C-alpha positions in Angstrom: 62.4 67.2 67.8 65.0 65.8 70.9 67.4 67.8 72.6 69.8 65.1 71.0 68.1 65.6 67.7 69.4 68.8 67.7 72.7 68.4 68.8 73.2 65.5 66.6 72.5 67.7 62.6 73.8 70.5 64.4 77.2 68.6 64.7 76.9 66.9 61.8 76.1 69.8 59.5 79.8 71.3 61.5 81.5 68.0 59.8 80.6 68.9 57.2 81.0 72.1 56.6 85.1 71.1 58.1 85.0 68.5 55.8 85.0 71.0 52.3 87.0 73.1 54.6 89.6 70.6 54.5 89.5 69.6 51.0 91.0 73.5 50.2 93.4 74.9 50.7 92.8 78.4 50.2 94.1 80.7 48.3 95.7 83.2 51.5 98.0 80.3 52.5 99.2 78.7 48.7 100.5 82.6 48.5 101.1 83.1 51.9 104.4 82.4 54.4 105.9 78.6 55.1 105.0 80.1 58.2 101.4 80.7 58.0 100.6 77.1 55.5 102.1 75.2 59.3 99.4 76.8 61.2 97.0 76.0 58.6 97.9 72.9 58.6 98.1 71.7 61.8 94.4 73.1 62.1 93.4 71.1 59.0 94.8 68.2 60.7 93.0 69.1 63.7 90.1 69.5 62.4 90.1 65.9 60.7 90.9 64.1 63.8 88.0 65.7 66.0 86.2 64.8 62.1 86.7 61.3 62.9 86.2 61.8 67.0 82.1 60.8 67.5 82.5 62.4 71.5 83.8 65.7 69.9 81.9 68.4 71.1 80.2 71.2 69.3 81.5 73.8 70.1 85.3 72.4 69.5 83.9 71.8 65.9 82.6 75.6 65.1 85.7 76.3 66.9 87.2 74.8 64.3 85.5 75.5 61.8 85.8 79.7 62.9 89.2 79.4 62.9 89.3 77.8 59.0 86.9 79.7 57.5 89.1 83.2 58.8 91.9 82.4 55.9 89.4 82.3 53.4 
């Protein structure tokens, strides 16, 4: 397995995880303040843009996965 295919499969897994994280608003956001909802929404929109960008790096995707998982 080459480095390229390894990073591609890792990237695909991160994209799949981000897609799942942005489909549902976490309970902490639903029961939280307006400010927390705005911050979560901004992160979710950024994640959606990265998912659609074929040039997004695995590092950027992983960073957003970590940020969105912290809300859960």
